[in-house]
LUMGURO-989474 format. One record per residue (C-alpha): residue number from 0; residue in one letter; x, y, z. Coordinates in Angstrom, 3 decimals, padded with zeros to 6 digits, always signed. Layout:
BEGIN
{volo NUM; "a"; {X; Y; Z}}
...
//
This chain:
BEGIN
{volo 0; "x"; {-000.135; -018.833; +088.214}}
{volo 1; "x"; {+000.705; -022.275; +089.602}}
{volo 2; "x"; {-000.320; -025.921; +089.231}}
{volo 3; "x"; {-001.570; -028.656; +091.542}}
{volo 4; "x"; {-001.947; -032.254; +090.353}}
{volo 5; "x"; {-003.545; -035.429; +091.705}}
{volo 6; "x"; {-004.759; -038.778; +090.401}}
{volo 7; "x"; {-008.385; -039.040; +089.280}}
{volo 8; "x"; {-010.398; -041.032; +086.733}}
{volo 9; "x"; {-007.393; -043.318; +086.235}}
{volo 10; "x"; {-005.258; -040.442; +084.959}}
{volo 11; "x"; {-003.475; -037.271; +086.042}}
{volo 12; "x"; {-005.627; -034.284; +086.934}}
{volo 13; "x"; {-004.135; -030.789; +086.967}}
{volo 14; "x"; {-005.506; -027.429; +088.083}}
{volo 15; "x"; {-003.784; -024.181; +087.083}}
{volo 16; "x"; {-004.884; -020.998; +088.835}}
{volo 17; "x"; {-003.473; -017.944; +090.622}}
{volo 18; "x"; {-001.407; -018.985; +093.643}}
{volo 19; "x"; {-003.743; -017.181; +096.019}}
{volo 20; "x"; {-006.738; -019.279; +094.960}}
{volo 21; "x"; {-004.983; -022.450; +093.764}}
{volo 22; "x"; {-005.851; -024.728; +096.680}}
{volo 23; "x"; {-009.463; -023.595; +096.743}}
{volo 24; "x"; {-009.706; -024.202; +092.994}}
{volo 25; "x"; {-008.185; -027.671; +093.367}}
{volo 26; "x"; {-010.506; -028.634; +096.236}}
{volo 27; "x"; {-013.566; -027.580; +094.268}}
{volo 28; "x"; {-012.429; -029.250; +091.047}}
{volo 29; "x"; {-011.528; -032.502; +092.798}}
{volo 30; "x"; {-014.974; -032.723; +094.412}}
{volo 31; "x"; {-016.649; -032.339; +091.020}}
{volo 32; "x"; {-014.394; -034.927; +089.387}}
{volo 33; "x"; {-014.998; -037.372; +092.233}}
{volo 34; "x"; {-018.741; -036.899; +091.790}}
{volo 35; "x"; {-018.518; -037.707; +088.074}}
{volo 36; "x"; {-016.419; -040.780; +088.907}}
{volo 37; "x"; {-019.053; -042.028; +091.358}}
{volo 38; "x"; {-021.700; -041.488; +088.718}}
{volo 39; "x"; {-020.095; -042.772; +085.546}}
{volo 40; "x"; {-017.121; -045.057; +086.257}}
{volo 41; "x"; {-017.537; -048.572; +084.927}}
{volo 42; "x"; {-014.598; -049.704; +087.099}}
{volo 43; "x"; {-016.263; -048.916; +090.425}}
{volo 44; "x"; {-018.761; -051.414; +091.778}}
{volo 45; "x"; {-020.382; -048.584; +093.741}}
{volo 46; "x"; {-020.913; -046.294; +090.729}}
{volo 47; "x"; {-024.368; -045.551; +089.418}}
{volo 48; "x"; {-023.281; -046.586; +085.926}}
{volo 49; "x"; {-022.244; -050.042; +087.186}}
{volo 50; "x"; {-025.706; -050.486; +088.667}}
{volo 51; "x"; {-027.348; -049.454; +085.399}}
{volo 52; "x"; {-025.131; -051.823; +083.382}}
{volo 53; "x"; {-025.874; -054.705; +085.748}}
{volo 54; "x"; {-029.613; -054.175; +085.192}}
{volo 55; "x"; {-029.467; -054.141; +081.356}}
{volo 56; "x"; {-032.817; -055.162; +079.914}}
{volo 57; "x"; {-034.795; -053.723; +082.850}}
{volo 58; "x"; {-036.039; -050.270; +083.731}}
{volo 59; "x"; {-033.681; -048.799; +086.344}}
{volo 60; "x"; {-033.797; -045.611; +088.402}}
{volo 61; "x"; {-031.250; -043.020; +087.285}}
{volo 62; "x"; {-030.185; -039.684; +088.768}}
{volo 63; "x"; {-030.559; -036.464; +086.780}}
{volo 64; "x"; {-026.749; -036.116; +086.750}}
{volo 65; "x"; {-026.145; -039.526; +085.198}}
{volo 66; "x"; {-029.061; -039.030; +082.803}}
{volo 67; "x"; {-027.328; -035.864; +081.572}}
{volo 68; "x"; {-024.069; -037.769; +081.011}}
{volo 69; "x"; {-025.852; -040.598; +079.172}}
{volo 70; "x"; {-027.721; -038.120; +076.989}}
{volo 71; "x"; {-024.397; -036.429; +076.210}}
{volo 72; "x"; {-023.037; -039.790; +075.052}}
{volo 73; "x"; {-026.099; -040.426; +072.912}}
{volo 74; "x"; {-025.865; -036.929; +071.433}}
{volo 75; "x"; {-022.215; -037.615; +070.526}}
{volo 76; "x"; {-023.273; -040.795; +068.750}}
{volo 77; "x"; {-025.936; -038.910; +066.812}}
{volo 78; "x"; {-023.586; -036.073; +065.865}}
{volo 79; "x"; {-020.839; -038.437; +064.675}}
{volo 80; "x"; {-023.137; -040.929; +062.903}}
{volo 81; "x"; {-022.140; -043.543; +065.451}}
{volo 82; "x"; {-018.362; -043.057; +065.286}}
{volo 83; "x"; {-018.429; -042.193; +069.004}}
{volo 84; "x"; {-020.555; -044.937; +070.531}}
{volo 85; "x"; {-021.343; -045.112; +074.286}}
{volo 86; "x"; {-022.363; -048.797; +074.155}}
{volo 87; "x"; {-018.948; -050.475; +073.876}}
{volo 88; "x"; {-018.463; -051.471; +077.527}}
{volo 89; "x"; {-018.861; -055.210; +076.999}}
{volo 90; "x"; {-016.548; -055.214; +073.982}}
{volo 91; "x"; {-013.857; -053.376; +075.945}}
{volo 92; "x"; {-014.192; -055.833; +078.804}}
{volo 93; "x"; {-013.892; -058.786; +076.432}}
{volo 94; "x"; {-010.635; -057.273; +075.172}}
{volo 95; "x"; {-009.306; -057.110; +078.727}}
{volo 96; "x"; {-010.066; -053.493; +079.620}}
{volo 97; "x"; {-012.024; -054.573; +082.672}}
{volo 98; "x"; {-010.290; -052.644; +085.463}}
{volo 99; "x"; {-008.912; -049.226; +086.241}}
{volo 100; "x"; {-006.108; -048.229; +083.883}}
{volo 101; "x"; {-003.474; -048.191; +086.634}}
{volo 102; "x"; {-003.963; -051.949; +087.041}}
{volo 103; "x"; {-003.519; -052.806; +083.343}}
{volo 104; "x"; {-000.414; -054.446; +081.779}}
{volo 105; "x"; {+000.510; -051.288; +079.889}}
{volo 106; "x"; {+002.427; -051.191; +076.586}}
{volo 107; "x"; {+005.448; -048.888; +076.372}}
{volo 108; "x"; {+004.614; -045.758; +074.382}}
{volo 109; "x"; {+007.648; -046.425; +072.157}}
{volo 110; "x"; {+006.136; -049.703; +070.918}}
{volo 111; "x"; {+005.104; -049.098; +067.270}}
{volo 112; "x"; {+001.460; -049.098; +066.301}}
{volo 113; "x"; {+000.583; -052.024; +064.078}}
{volo 114; "x"; {-001.504; -050.682; +061.199}}
{volo 115; "x"; {-003.426; -053.804; +060.285}}
{volo 116; "x"; {-005.897; -053.549; +057.443}}
{volo 117; "x"; {-008.967; -055.730; +057.638}}
{volo 118; "x"; {-012.365; -055.670; +055.956}}
{volo 119; "x"; {-014.966; -053.829; +058.003}}
{volo 120; "x"; {-018.202; -055.642; +058.579}}
{volo 121; "x"; {-021.038; -053.897; +060.363}}
{volo 122; "x"; {-021.805; -056.594; +062.903}}
{volo 123; "x"; {-023.041; -054.473; +065.790}}
{volo 124; "x"; {-025.540; -052.146; +064.197}}
{volo 125; "x"; {-026.393; -049.102; +066.320}}
{volo 126; "x"; {-027.474; -050.398; +069.745}}
{volo 127; "x"; {-027.252; -046.901; +071.219}}
{volo 128; "x"; {-030.441; -046.032; +069.350}}
{volo 129; "x"; {-032.310; -048.595; +071.467}}
{volo 130; "x"; {-031.486; -047.029; +074.838}}
{volo 131; "x"; {-034.620; -045.666; +076.490}}
{volo 132; "x"; {-034.502; -042.765; +078.962}}
{volo 133; "x"; {-037.336; -041.162; +080.881}}
{volo 134; "x"; {-035.409; -038.195; +082.233}}
{volo 135; "x"; {-038.521; -036.643; +083.772}}
{volo 136; "x"; {-039.238; -039.867; +085.639}}
{volo 137; "x"; {-035.629; -040.756; +086.339}}
{volo 138; "x"; {-035.589; -044.131; +084.560}}
{volo 139; "x"; {-033.401; -045.825; +081.948}}
{volo 140; "x"; {-033.500; -049.159; +080.121}}
{volo 141; "x"; {-030.565; -050.592; +078.197}}
{volo 142; "x"; {-030.944; -053.399; +075.648}}
{volo 143; "x"; {-030.198; -056.730; +077.390}}
{volo 144; "x"; {-026.811; -057.217; +075.693}}
{volo 145; "x"; {-025.571; -053.620; +075.993}}
{volo 146; "x"; {-023.238; -052.013; +078.515}}
{volo 147; "x"; {-022.466; -048.302; +078.708}}
{volo 148; "x"; {-018.953; -046.864; +078.604}}
{volo 149; "x"; {-018.973; -043.055; +078.701}}
{volo 150; "x"; {-015.219; -042.597; +078.448}}
{volo 151; "x"; {-015.350; -040.562; +075.236}}
{volo 152; "x"; {-017.655; -037.942; +076.751}}
{volo 153; "x"; {-017.748; -038.071; +080.555}}
{volo 154; "x"; {-014.082; -037.146; +081.102}}
{volo 155; "x"; {-014.358; -034.069; +078.911}}
{volo 156; "x"; {-017.613; -033.118; +080.617}}
{volo 157; "x"; {-015.956; -033.610; +084.010}}
{volo 158; "x"; {-013.199; -031.195; +082.990}}
{volo 159; "x"; {-015.804; -028.623; +081.914}}
{volo 160; "x"; {-017.837; -028.974; +085.115}}
{volo 161; "x"; {-014.799; -028.936; +087.390}}
{volo 162; "x"; {-013.347; -025.869; +085.686}}
{volo 163; "x"; {-016.629; -023.958; +085.820}}
{volo 164; "x"; {-017.148; -024.835; +089.485}}
{volo 165; "x"; {-013.603; -023.805; +090.435}}
{volo 166; "x"; {-013.999; -020.523; +088.562}}
{volo 167; "x"; {-017.277; -019.771; +090.349}}
{volo 168; "x"; {-015.776; -020.678; +093.729}}
{volo 169; "x"; {-012.669; -018.528; +093.368}}
{volo 170; "x"; {-013.693; -015.817; +090.926}}
{volo 171; "x"; {-010.345; -016.240; +089.197}}
{volo 172; "x"; {-008.997; -017.768; +086.027}}
{volo 173; "x"; {-008.822; -021.581; +086.101}}
{volo 174; "x"; {-007.538; -024.333; +083.806}}
{volo 175; "x"; {-008.420; -027.974; +084.489}}
{volo 176; "x"; {-006.764; -030.865; +082.664}}
{volo 177; "x"; {-007.900; -034.480; +083.022}}
{volo 178; "x"; {-005.413; -036.665; +081.204}}
{volo 179; "x"; {-004.867; -034.010; +078.546}}
{volo 180; "x"; {-008.529; -033.049; +078.203}}
{volo 181; "x"; {-008.388; -029.325; +078.990}}
{volo 182; "x"; {-011.099; -026.831; +079.966}}
{volo 183; "x"; {-010.534; -023.160; +080.784}}
{volo 184; "x"; {-012.620; -020.460; +082.440}}
{volo 185; "x"; {-011.953; -016.818; +083.164}}
{volo 186; "x"; {-009.434; -014.508; +081.555}}
{volo 187; "x"; {-005.905; -015.884; +081.633}}
{volo 188; "x"; {-003.339; -013.439; +083.049}}
{volo 189; "x"; {-001.699; -013.018; +079.640}}
{volo 190; "x"; {-004.977; -013.135; +077.736}}
{volo 191; "x"; {-004.424; -016.689; +076.467}}
{volo 192; "x"; {-003.799; -020.149; +077.855}}
{volo 193; "x"; {-000.757; -021.935; +076.424}}
{volo 194; "x"; {-001.215; -025.699; +076.078}}
{volo 195; "x"; {+001.471; -028.176; +075.065}}
{volo 196; "x"; {+000.583; -030.911; +072.586}}
{volo 197; "x"; {+002.099; -034.403; +072.786}}
{volo 198; "x"; {+001.142; -038.060; +072.409}}
{volo 199; "x"; {+001.319; -038.441; +076.179}}
{volo 200; "x"; {-000.009; -035.723; +078.508}}
{volo 201; "x"; {+002.504; -036.790; +081.182}}
{volo 202; "x"; {+005.599; -035.569; +079.320}}
{volo 203; "x"; {+007.492; -032.493; +080.475}}
{volo 204; "x"; {+006.658; -029.224; +078.734}}
{volo 205; "x"; {+010.000; -029.193; +076.926}}
{volo 206; "x"; {+009.139; -032.559; +075.353}}
{volo 207; "x"; {+005.868; -031.350; +073.828}}
{volo 208; "x"; {+005.692; -031.445; +070.037}}
{volo 209; "x"; {+004.199; -027.959; +069.862}}
{volo 210; "x"; {+002.194; -025.481; +071.929}}
{volo 211; "x"; {-001.017; -023.651; +071.063}}
{volo 212; "x"; {-003.062; -021.010; +072.823}}
{volo 213; "x"; {-006.780; -020.824; +073.524}}
{volo 214; "x"; {-008.869; -018.099; +075.160}}
{volo 215; "x"; {-011.971; -020.091; +076.091}}
{volo 216; "x"; {-013.676; -023.455; +075.705}}
{volo 217; "x"; {-011.548; -026.572; +075.645}}
{volo 218; "x"; {-008.980; -028.687; +073.890}}
{volo 219; "x"; {-008.659; -032.472; +073.878}}
{volo 220; "x"; {-005.958; -034.827; +072.672}}
{volo 221; "x"; {-006.705; -038.494; +072.009}}
{volo 222; "x"; {-004.003; -041.000; +071.141}}
{volo 223; "x"; {-003.746; -044.655; +070.229}}
{volo 224; "x"; {-000.199; -045.040; +071.568}}
{volo 225; "x"; {-000.688; -044.299; +075.272}}
{volo 226; "x"; {-003.655; -046.335; +076.507}}
{volo 227; "x"; {-002.571; -049.755; +075.235}}
{volo 228; "x"; {-002.265; -053.090; +077.001}}
{volo 229; "x"; {-000.923; -056.552; +076.251}}
{volo 230; "x"; {-003.397; -059.307; +075.467}}
{volo 231; "x"; {-002.276; -062.701; +074.162}}
{volo 232; "x"; {+000.879; -061.151; +072.746}}
{volo 233; "x"; {-000.890; -058.284; +070.989}}
{volo 234; "x"; {-000.742; -054.597; +071.906}}
{volo 235; "x"; {-004.420; -053.619; +072.137}}
{volo 236; "x"; {-005.543; -049.980; +072.172}}
{volo 237; "x"; {-008.731; -048.569; +073.683}}
{volo 238; "x"; {-010.439; -046.862; +070.721}}
{volo 239; "x"; {-012.880; -049.305; +069.155}}
{volo 240; "x"; {-014.592; -049.241; +065.789}}
{volo 241; "x"; {-018.292; -049.249; +066.737}}
{volo 242; "x"; {-019.134; -051.210; +063.600}}
{volo 243; "x"; {-017.090; -054.223; +064.683}}
{volo 244; "x"; {-016.393; -053.778; +068.387}}
{volo 245; "x"; {-012.666; -054.231; +067.649}}
{volo 246; "x"; {-009.796; -051.716; +067.940}}
{volo 247; "x"; {-009.758; -049.303; +065.010}}
{volo 248; "x"; {-007.095; -049.843; +062.367}}
{volo 249; "x"; {-004.545; -047.099; +063.143}}
{volo 250; "x"; {-004.475; -044.263; +060.635}}
{volo 251; "x"; {-003.741; -041.449; +063.088}}
{volo 252; "x"; {-001.595; -041.982; +066.153}}
{volo 253; "x"; {-002.764; -038.802; +067.901}}
{volo 254; "x"; {-005.480; -036.199; +067.279}}
{volo 255; "x"; {-005.940; -032.849; +069.056}}
{volo 256; "x"; {-009.124; -030.793; +068.646}}
{volo 257; "x"; {-010.196; -027.369; +069.968}}
{volo 258; "x"; {-013.882; -026.611; +070.506}}
{volo 259; "x"; {-016.336; -024.574; +072.522}}
{volo 260; "x"; {-016.116; -027.082; +075.368}}
{volo 261; "x"; {-013.764; -029.844; +076.407}}
{volo 262; "x"; {-016.566; -032.386; +075.961}}
{volo 263; "x"; {-017.071; -031.330; +072.330}}
{volo 264; "x"; {-013.310; -031.365; +071.709}}
{volo 265; "x"; {-013.035; -034.885; +073.114}}
{volo 266; "x"; {-015.874; -036.120; +070.899}}
{volo 267; "x"; {-014.154; -034.611; +067.850}}
{volo 268; "x"; {-010.777; -036.173; +068.671}}
{volo 269; "x"; {-012.256; -039.621; +069.308}}
{volo 270; "x"; {-014.369; -039.504; +066.163}}
{volo 271; "x"; {-011.296; -038.566; +064.102}}
{volo 272; "x"; {-009.382; -041.626; +065.329}}
{volo 273; "x"; {-012.333; -043.824; +064.336}}
{volo 274; "x"; {-012.952; -042.163; +060.962}}
{volo 275; "x"; {-009.347; -042.583; +059.818}}
{volo 276; "x"; {-008.664; -041.031; +056.414}}
{volo 277; "x"; {-012.158; -039.509; +056.437}}
{volo 278; "x"; {-011.382; -037.434; +059.538}}
{volo 279; "x"; {-009.931; -034.284; +057.896}}
{volo 280; "x"; {-013.024; -033.698; +055.751}}
{volo 281; "x"; {-015.311; -034.448; +058.719}}
{volo 282; "x"; {-013.469; -031.939; +060.920}}
{volo 283; "x"; {-013.395; -029.304; +058.154}}
{volo 284; "x"; {-017.160; -029.550; +057.655}}
{volo 285; "x"; {-017.644; -028.868; +061.350}}
{volo 286; "x"; {-015.038; -026.070; +061.484}}
{volo 287; "x"; {-013.183; -027.847; +064.290}}
{volo 288; "x"; {-009.521; -026.761; +064.458}}
{volo 289; "x"; {-007.467; -029.939; +064.720}}
{volo 290; "x"; {-003.983; -031.375; +064.533}}
{volo 291; "x"; {-003.719; -034.975; +063.321}}
{volo 292; "x"; {-000.521; -037.016; +063.486}}
{volo 293; "x"; {-000.371; -040.017; +061.173}}
{volo 294; "x"; {+001.088; -043.367; +062.126}}
{volo 295; "x"; {+004.110; -042.345; +060.024}}
{volo 296; "x"; {+004.495; -039.093; +062.010}}
{volo 297; "x"; {+003.190; -036.787; +059.267}}
{volo 298; "x"; {+001.186; -033.868; +060.693}}
{volo 299; "x"; {-002.067; -032.552; +059.168}}
{volo 300; "x"; {-003.601; -029.295; +060.442}}
{volo 301; "x"; {-007.279; -028.600; +059.895}}
{volo 302; "x"; {-009.670; -025.636; +060.045}}
{volo 303; "x"; {-007.315; -022.914; +061.219}}
{volo 304; "x"; {-005.136; -024.915; +063.602}}
{volo 305; "x"; {-001.919; -022.862; +063.877}}
{volo 306; "x"; {+000.680; -023.765; +061.266}}
//
């Protein structure tokens, strides 16, 4: 087995496969990821999502592929009671997250999280419930003041699609990681895939906090300490509380979740960061194995995550 990596979706993409099929697996996976980027990036003026956001308030033509990604985002909102909300694009832009991550004034990962406590006021409601889709007719209408950001679901779905396509193309075992969102397909040579867990997916394997194994499906890690940027002297992170449109008050610094797909794992990890101290019970009810690291570094393992 060997790895190939490249930059995609503003992060590091990695394919792991047998050496004999590695380049074919990477070519196939990269084409799928590029297709998802052209569909669902809010940082590309030529993406279909940018066109849909620009036409908010009007009926707009939409491809079946983007409709599927939007419906996945809406399903995540329904399943998490709005904790994972696909309608936070304008709020993220107002906070300065208005360009590809590589262009942002990034905060050093060693900078401590500031656990501010503030009263939560439901000022936004649930605008995702007002999105109208006619999938059979290929049309969508957003509320006039709403913009879509599919970051909590599209990256995980891209990993799933890329992994499945590479497996079909090569017939061999394949692992695809997009910024730490991992999907696997086919039987790993040793029967299991070993995956390192850390705040930052870019660290060397020996710096990982622990390693776990999976046989199928996916695993996602979401963190508040990596994707942060400076704004007016404050270190802002990218996970917003849908009730307020502001960054969530940090309770967990990093959450890892295993599920039947990478997309489902990513939804679970994002929801846990938003739910704060309510996350363990929420994950237990859904039988989602998870590892949660508190702001103080304390580790909580849920629903059969290895001790």
